[in-house]
Phi, psi and omega in degrees: 000128185273177187292327184290323174293326174290320185303308187263350185068023182211121175282149189293338169224145182207169186287331178076197184232181174285165189296319180300311178302318173310306184295321179300314179299317175300309180299321171297326181293315184299313182287319178302310186290332167301312185298315193277336169286329175298317176300312179300310185286329179294329166301315190298313182292326182285323172312313179291322195269318202228320194297320185304301179294335179273325188249341178227052185291336184293345181264177179278166187299323179295308188296317181302315180296327183280333176294317183291326172286330176294326183287333180290313183301327176306322185295320182280340177281337177281351193292314179302325176299315171298323176298313182296315184297302188283328174306317178293319176295324179296317181268016168234320180255342174128158185286320179302308177308320181281323177296315176295325177296314184292325176298317182292318180301305186290327174288328173296313185295313183298318185285335176287328181298327174292337188256351180308136172279154187265182188297319182298337185267310193234003173073217191292344178292339182290302177303325182292319172300320185297318182297310178304318181285330169304312185287335172294329175298319182295317182296324182287322177293326178290320179294323175294334181281343181262166352259150185225147187301134172060014177230120168286342168204154188146197186263054191250321187312307186289327173297316179295327181287327173294312193281340168285338175275345189287161174295155179303136170087359184238016188294325183290317177294321178289317171303333174298337179305317187289335177294337183273003176290329176293310179293325173299319181297315175303321176300307179311313180296310183290325173304309177318308183281335166301316185289322188278348184289342180289349183286154169296147186307317183289331173288322177289325176289324180292314188216334187300320184292345183284331188304316169305330175283323178283323176305335182307329184296316175304311178298320178299325175305311184292317182299314181291332172298317189282315186284331173299332184281352182272128172293152179302153178303135186290325185288324178290324172302323179289315181295323171301321174294330181276351186056045177259001178280130177309131178292321178238092183298316181294334176284320176311312180302303183292327173294306198258342185220053182288329179299310176299322180295324172295315177294324171300319182294311181302306183313311180288329180301313187291328177290320179290322181290333183282340180261000000 
């Protein structure tokens, strides 16, 4: 077994799974990723519409909106943390367990945001809780993106479990299921706020903005039912049986593949900046 396989918990070639299992893994990756990105995107929309005046009202309207967008940015800053932590765990305890954990973490954080008291009720505690929950969202999204070969963060975990279940030679096409989750989540988030925009302003500010966040709880239940039906990656199961999984996967990558790691980070940065 070469170093790359040990570091990533994934061989460059694998036997794959049967078509039914592969389709189930692909569907689970798509739905789970859609839900997690829906949660991430509804925060972005709420930041522009309502969070500034509800959680940072002591400032001017412009400053409050900037503070709201600042909390939005914290979610992106927390993503690498989730990638490193869950990338390690995904290559040690399995892809399925980490993906279920990140889905739960994202769903709980998002639902709690929808239930938060505002500044007028609890003062400074409101924005503090909002910041904590937003960072948990970022960690969850980063964790969903790990583990991916030679990448401690990125969009890999959901891709990896789908591609490792795929029949031989079809890993790339099955891995693409997860990549469609981001635009699907964006569309779902946009539609939810488009419907709620029909409410009177007072109703939207009082309770309407909370509905997309609370609705996440139902989506997470659906996602969990689907993801829990997916078996662990056959490639990871084989490596664990053979005791070929690296003890510290990230350490293996940093020692043996620093150049590839840097290229991957730079490529991801360009793609994210472009969007």
